[in-house]
N, C-alpha and C positions, 0 to 999 in steps of 0.2 A: 280177391277173386272168390274167396270163401263166401263172402256176403252175397255176391251175385248168384253163386250156385245155390245158396240157401233161399234166396228170394224166388228163384225158379222152382226149387223143391217145395216151397210152401204152396205155390199156385197150381202145380200139376203133380200127378203121380211121378215117382222118381224116374221110371223108364222113359216116359214121354218127356219129362223135364230135361233129362240128359240128352235126348235127341234134339229137342228144341235148342238147348244151350249150345250144342255142337253146330247146329245150323246157323245160329246167330253170331257165334264168336269164333268158329273154326277151332275150338278147343274141345277135345274129347274128355268127358267126365262120365265115369261109370255111375249107374244108379245107386250102388252102394256108397260111393263117395258123396253123391248128392244127399243121400239120407244122413250120412255122418255130418256133413256141413250144416244141414238143416237142424239137426239135433243140437249141434254145438252153438249155433247162433241163437236157437230157442232157449238154451240154458243161460246164455249171457243176458238175453232180454228178460228172462224170468228173474234172475238175480238182481238186475237193475230195477225192475218194478218193485221187488220186495224192499230194496233199499229206499226207494222213493216213498213207499208206504210207511216205512218205519220213521223216516225223517218227517213226514207230514204228521204222523201221530205225536212225535216228540214236540214238534212246533206247536201243535194244538194244546198239548198238556202245559207247555210253558206259558202260552197265552192265558189259559184258564187260571194258572197259579198266580200270574201277575195281576189279575183283575183285582182292583181295590175293593170292590163291593159287588155282590151278586146282583144280577138283574132280576127284579121282581115285577111280575105283572099284577097290577091291582085292579084291572078292569078297563073299561073304556077310558080313553084320554079325553077329558073334557077341558075346554078353555077355562082359565081362571077368571073369576068375576071380580 
């Protein structure tokens, strides 16, 4: 339920969101509760995105370290004669 409240809170101001949520679900949620749910879900998403970024950076560093030789650009590639 928290996720649904947060999705509504992201889309609308909390007061309007709580009114819409009640109209759609017949469950009353205060605008303060909607704000709290929105912040909570936002913090979870932020932490997840930071973890993904860290994992991507670590994977890239491992790939660079495993490279047997660096790539060197020496100019235009010409067919061998």
